[in-house]
Backbone as a ProteinNet text record, in pm:
[ID]
protein_1_A
[PRIMARY]
MYLEDYVVGTRTEHPGRVVVGQGEIVEFARRFDPQPVHVDPVAAADGPYHGLIASGWHTAGLMMRLYADQYLSKVASLGGPGVDELRWHLPVRPGDILRLTTEVLEADRSRAKPDRGLVRTRAELHNQDNTLVLSCVVLNLFSARALPARP
[TERTIARY]
94.5	-2.4	79	33.4	100.8	22.7	97.7	4.9	-165.4	-184.1	-294.9	-417.2	-329.5	-418.2	-519.9	-431.7	-484.9	-603.9	-718.9	-850.7	-933.5	-937.9	-1023.4	-1126.4	-1196.1	-1274.6	-1292.1	-1176.7	-1161.4	-1156.9	-1260.7	-1229.8	-1211	-1131.3	-1078.3	-1071.2	-1145.3	-1122.5	-1047.2	-927.4	-793.6	-816.7	-795.3	-807.4	-738.8	-604.7	-511.2	-546.7	-509.7	-494.7	-399.3	-394.7	-300.6	-356.8	-261.4	-341.4	-218.8	-237	-182	-161	-22.6	10.4	44.2	31.2	103.1	212.9	323.1	444.5	519.1	448	486.6	495.8	355.7	348.8	435.1	443.9	554.4	707.4	735.3	833	872.6	802.1	791.5	768.3	715.4	717.7	805.1	856.8	1037.9	1112.6	1132	1230.1	1196.6	1057.9	1001.6	934.9	857.9	729.9	735.4	840.4	834.5	735.4	588.4	509.5	472.4	423.3	353.5	212.5	147.7	46.4	60.6	155.7	232.4	319.6	400.6	528.9	483.2	376.3	359.9	214.6	186.2	35.7	-46.3	33.5	3.7	-51.8	72.9	36.2	-87.8	-100.9	-173.9	-301.5	-328.6	-444.9	-535.7	-464	-503.5	-481.4	-468.3	-457.2	-584.1	-559.9	-696.5	-764.3	-695.7	-767	-768.7	-760.2	-803.5	-739.1	-613	-543.4	-439.7	-347.7	-242.8	-303.5	-217.7	-298.2	-127.2	-157.9	-40.4	-17.6	115.9	151.4	114.3	39.3	-21.8	76.7	201.5	319.7	355.9	292	297.6	183.7	101.2	-38.9	-9.3	47.3	64.7	179	274.8	362.2	283.4	191.4	119.6	14.5	-29	-91.7	3.5	127	223.5	244.7	270.4	274.3	194.9	86.5	-61.7	-37.6	-45.6	-61.1	81.8	181.4	277.9	283	218.4	192.5	62.5	-43.1	-146.6	-202.5	-121.7	-173.9	-58.6	96.4	161	190.7	221.7	279.7	436.8	437.6	548.6	657.3	627.4	675.7	671.7	592.3	589.3	595.1	626.6	621.5	769.3	759.8	867	899.1	826.6	824.8	695.7	749.5	635.6	657.6	615.8	674.9	610.3	536	482.7	320.5	258.7	157	89.3	-34.4	-161.3	-252.2	-285.7	-423.3	-410.8	-299	-289.6	-352.6	-444.5	-540.4	-535.4	-556	-545.1	-680.9	-776.1	-969.4	-974.1	-916.9	-943.6	-818.4	-784.1	-672.7	-672.7	-568.6	-562.3	-472.1	-544.7	-513.1	-470.1	-412	-373.9	-492.5	-489.9	-572.1	-652.3	-621.4	-709.9	-697.1	-755.2	-733.1	-768.2	-659.8	-648.7	-711.7	-757.3	-744.3	-738.6	-686.3	-673.9	-793.1	-816	-932.9	-827.7	-825	-800.7	-928.5	-878.1	-958.8	-865.6	-874.2	-777.7	-861.6	-820.6	-854.9	-812.6	-669.1	-638	-527.1	-521.3	-406.2	-400.9	-267.2	-226.3	-88.8	-90.3	58.9	124	258	316.1	320.6	338.8	372.9	539.8	596.7	747.4	816.2	749.2	803.2	699.2	622	525.7	546.4	645.6	657	645.9	575.9	513.7	413.9	371.2	268.1	214.6	156.2	131.1	-18.5	-34.5	-170.8	-203.7	-289.3	-322.9	-459.9	-385.9	-483	-533.4	-648.3	-707.7	-692.4	-613.1	-588.9	-686.7	-737.3	-810.7	-777.6	-763.1	-761.6	-855.4	-926.3	-1042.2	-1031.8	-1057.1	-1049.6	-1158.4	-1152.9	-1246.3	-1395.1	-1419.9	-1550.9	-1596.3	-1496.7	-1531.7	-1544.2	-1460.8	-1429.5	-1310.4	-1324.8	-1199.2	-1104.5	-982.7	-869.6	-756.9	-747.7	-663	-690.7	-652	-669.3	-584.6	-532.9	-456.3	-462	-425.1	-409.2	-258.4	-193.1	-91.5	-80.5	53.9	103	194	186.1	288	307.7	454.2	485.1	457.4	418.2	425.4	466.8	527.2	554	470.8	460.1	339.8	388	272.4	296.1	357.3	292.8	340.4	308.2	398.8	390.1	237.7	221.6	75.1	99.8	-24.6	-24	17.4	108.5	115.8	14.4	-55.4	-143.7	-104.3
-120.4	26.6	94.9	215.4	369.1	445.9	574.6	724.7	721.1	713.3	675.3	586.5	465.9	362.8	393.3	494.6	493.3	613.1	579.3	670.3	718.5	855.4	914.2	821.9	793.2	722.3	580.4	504.3	362.9	310.7	240.3	172.6	-0.6	-49.9	-170.8	-251.9	-365.2	-451.1	-528.4	-570.2	-631.4	-783.6	-875.8	-1010.8	-1084.4	-1034.7	-1105.2	-1034.5	-1119.6	-1135.6	-1147.4	-1110.4	-1120.1	-1176.5	-1284.4	-1320	-1240.5	-1183.5	-1159.3	-1241.4	-1278.6	-1368.3	-1294.8	-1384.9	-1350	-1347.3	-1393.5	-1422.5	-1278.7	-1283.7	-1133.4	-1035.8	-1000.6	-890.2	-865.8	-954.2	-980.3	-929.5	-987.5	-966.5	-846	-746.7	-625.4	-533.9	-559.9	-477	-430.7	-571	-615.4	-497.2	-505.4	-440.3	-285.3	-249.6	-121.9	-39.8	-131.5	-26	-118.6	-124.5	-219.1	-175.7	-164.4	-141.5	-284	-313.3	-405	-451.1	-375.7	-420	-477.4	-457.4	-518.1	-655	-643.7	-742.7	-830.9	-831.4	-911.5	-938.4	-1067.1	-1128.4	-1105.8	-1127	-1140.5	-986.4	-932.1	-744.9	-707	-771.1	-701.2	-717.4	-854.3	-908	-804	-749.7	-666.1	-531.2	-495.6	-364.2	-287.3	-203.2	-96.2	-181.4	-262.8	-332.9	-482.5	-522.2	-667.9	-763.3	-746.7	-835.5	-787.3	-905.3	-849.3	-761.8	-646.4	-599.3	-551.4	-559.1	-508.2	-344.5	-302.2	-185.6	-132.8	3	90.5	47.4	71.5	111	-39.1	-164.4	-284	-296.3	-262.1	-249.9	-194.6	-64	15.4	-78.7	-132.5	-228.2	-320	-370.2	-468.5	-436.6	-319.5	-234.7	-201.6	-177.6	-132.4	-227.4	-377.8	-473.6	-536.5	-539.4	-561.5	-473.3	-322.2	-222.9	-218.3	-267.9	-275.1	-411.1	-524.9	-634	-635.9	-551.4	-583.2	-435.1	-315.6	-149.2	-131.2	-106.8	-17.9	-79.9	-21.9	-55.7	-142.8	-257.1	-333.6	-257.8	-170.5	-130.1	42.9	93.5	244.2	324.2	246	305.6	366.3	521.5	601.6	642.7	553.9	613	695.1	746.3	844.8	958.2	1061.9	1155	1158.1	1077.7	1058.5	1000.8	1002.9	962.4	1050.8	1084	1185.7	1095.4	1165.6	1113	967.6	916.9	817.5	781.7	672	663.4	508.6	476.3	356.9	336.5	287.9	301.6	218.6	73.9	-40.9	-110.4	-173	-232	-355.2	-388.6	-559.5	-655.9	-736.8	-861.7	-984.4	-1072.3	-1222	-1260.9	-1316.4	-1400.2	-1321.2	-1193.9	-1111.1	-1146.7	-1126.1	-1149.5	-1002.2	-953.8	-806.1	-828.1	-710.4	-714.7	-555.2	-537.2	-399.8	-362.1	-231.4	-139	-20.5	0	138.7	198.3	347.3	433	536.6	568.5	680.6	792.6	909.2	1044.9	1125.8	1104.1	1216.7	1138.7	1179.8	1148.7	1251.1	1321.4	1442.4	1429.7	1480.1	1466.5	1572.5	1593.3	1684.6	1801.6	1869.4	2027.4	2048.4	2012	2034.6	1933.2	1790.1	1657.4	1587.9	1622	1549.4	1388.8	1365	1224.1	1124.6	1189.8	1097.7	1193.6	1157.7	1217.8	1174.7	1257.5	1203.8	1159.7	1050.6	985.4	980.8	1041.3	1012.5	881.8	801.4	697.7	670.5	656.3	631.4	476.6	464.4	300.1	267.6	165.4	108.9	-27.4	-93.6	-207.6	-260	-365.3	-412.3	-543.8	-589.5	-714.5	-810.2	-927.7	-1057.3	-985.8	-919	-843.8	-750.4	-702.5	-617.6	-464.5	-451.1	-337	-252.7	-146.5	-52.6	-48.1	-100	-86.9	4.2	68.2	153.1	243.6	344.3	425.6	527.8	572.3	670.9	706.6	797.9	850.6	853.3	767.5	763.5	832	881.6	968.6	881	862.6	801.9	881.4	850.5	890.5	785.2	812.5	706.7	751.3	699.6	689.7	703	812	825.9	716.8	622.3	539.5	626.6	750.6	846.9	976.7	1077.8	1203.7	1269.1	1374.7	1456.1	1495.2	1500.9	1530	1680.6	1735.5	1863.1	1961.9	2073.3	2136.7	2213.8
-15.7	-13	-6.8	-49.9	-59.8	-45.6	-8	16.8	-30	-135.9	-231.7	-178.9	-127.3	-80.7	68.4	144.7	268.8	263.5	255.7	211.4	341.8	333	451	512.2	611.3	660.6	629.2	577.8	596.6	717.1	784.1	891.9	882.1	916.8	910	1057.9	1107.9	1180.6	1145.1	1182.5	1140.2	1222.3	1133.7	1153.2	1274.3	1295.5	1393.9	1542.6	1613.8	1750.7	1843.5	1955.5	2047.8	2175.7	2226.1	2381.1	2481.4	2588	2677	2755.6	2803.6	2916.4	2991.7	3133.7	3279.7	3282.2	3217.8	3208.7	3141	2997.8	2960.3	3033.6	3095	3181.2	3261	3365.7	3449.9	3391.4	3283.1	3227.3	3185.7	3104.7	3050.7	3161.8	3258.4	3397.7	3463.6	3493.1	3557	3456.3	3341.5	3257.4	3258	3259.1	3211.6	3302.6	3404	3482.7	3575.5	3675.3	3776.2	3909.8	3903	4007.6	4052.9	4178.8	4203.3	4126.8	4120.6	4019.9	3864	3813.6	3712.8	3719.9	3860.6	3862	3965.4	4075.7	4192.1	4161.3	4163.6	4143.9	4262.1	4383.4	4513.7	4560.2	4541.5	4587.6	4491.2	4386.4	4289.1	4326.8	4349.4	4402	4527.1	4594.7	4697.9	4639.6	4544.7	4492.4	4426.2	4359.2	4322.2	4215	4137	4040.8	4027.4	4181.5	4204.9	4120.3	4076.1	4013.6	3932.9	3866.1	3802.5	3657.6	3633.4	3509.7	3435.2	3311.2	3199.6	3221.6	3207.2	3197.9	3074.9	3086	2959.3	2859.2	2898	2777.4	2731.6	2802.8	2750.4	2627	2676.2	2559.9	2461.6	2488.8	2393.8	2292.2	2345.9	2244.7	2172.7	2265.2	2174.6	2050.7	2087.6	1959.8	1862.2	1902	1750.5	1695.6	1750.2	1676.2	1619.1	1638.5	1563.2	1450.6	1455.2	1393.1	1278.1	1310	1210.6	1135.8	1175.7	1092.8	1018	1054.7	993.3	946.1	945.8	890.5	794.4	855.5	789.2	652.2	558.7	425	446.7	416.2	399	283.6	168.8	67.8	90.9	138	170.7	276.5	377.9	527.3	529.5	602.1	609.3	763.7	863.9	975.4	1046	1133.4	1174.5	1273.1	1282.7	1386.4	1498.6	1519.6	1672.3	1665.3	1798.5	1853.4	1946	1911.3	1954.7	2055.5	2124.5	2230.2	2238.1	2308.2	2347.4	2497.2	2503.9	2619.8	2668.1	2752.2	2829.5	2878.5	2833.6	2875.4	2989.8	3016.5	3072.9	3076.6	3211.3	3225.1	3144.6	3120.4	3026.6	3128.2	3111.4	3264.3	3153.7	3218.6	3168.4	3108.9	2991.5	2896.3	2811.2	2828.1	2739.1	2603.7	2501.9	2341.3	2301.4	2242.3	2163.9	2032	1978.1	1801.3	1804.5	1679.5	1621.2	1543.3	1525.6	1459.5	1400	1304	1251.7	1156.9	1195.9	1110.4	1041	886.6	839.5	862	948.8	975.8	888.4	843	716.4	645.3	532.4	415.9	342.9	356.6	293.5	234.7	114.7	41.9	92.6	107	149.6	7.4	48.8	-56.5	-65.5	17.9	12.9	-27.1	-9.1	-53.6	-115.5	-270.9	-308.4	-330.9	-325.5	-305.7	-195.2	-70.6	24.8	80.7	196.1	264	417.4	493.7	607.9	644.1	715.4	725.1	869.8	911.2	1048.5	1064.6	1170.4	1167.6	1363.9	1340.4	1492.2	1515.2	1622.7	1629.5	1769.3	1748.4	1900.2	1914.4	2032.2	2092.6	2135	2127.8	2195.6	2275.2	2361.3	2417.6	2353.8	2423.9	2359	2407.6	2474.2	2521.5	2418.5	2356.6	2288.9	2313.6	2441	2517.8	2477.2	2467	2429.1	2538.1	2514.5	2593.3	2593	2466.5	2423.3	2273.3	2292.1	2163.8	2163.9	2035.7	2010.1	1859.4	1816	1683.1	1643.7	1512.5	1489.7	1384.8	1369.9	1222.6	1186	1031.6	960.9	839.8	803.4	667.5	562	433.9	340.7	210	135.2	-13.9	-77.4	-181.5	-236.2	-390.4	-450.3	-586.5	-688.8	-697.1	-815.9	-767.4	-878.9	-810.4	-870.2	-817	-868.7	-1002.8	-1074	-1216.6	-1209	-1296	-1317.4	-1412.4	-1333	-1431.1	-1562.8
[MASK]
+++++++++++++++++++++++++++++++++++++++++++++++++++++++++++++++++++++++++++++++++++++++++++++++++++++++++++++++++++++++++++++++++++++++++++++++++++++++

């Protein structure tokens, strides 16, 4: 897919799923977010979430994996300048099954570099109960298939 293939308004429920394991929650949190609610199932059971939950940053990483595998172009992706509006709506727990939904919000060719453009995409992760657990707006640069026609 190239810039021209990202059509504003296109909403896609991607087929892939990721199952969240307790071991990976603890492993990620030990390295990057070592709070008891993420690393200690016994302490987490008495905590505000009544059990172990994934770090929001781990959840964001899971979203990115699905996004890279199922949405980003393998031939035209040029990276991205950032993410806006990142929100964690509900804790992710061991055994949750997450899926990705995307919606193209904007797809604009660059005036300065017309061989590429910026795509703004709303990305959402839902769990097995179809409950929203994460949302964000991702900005990506994509190569264009062709230069615009000259007037």
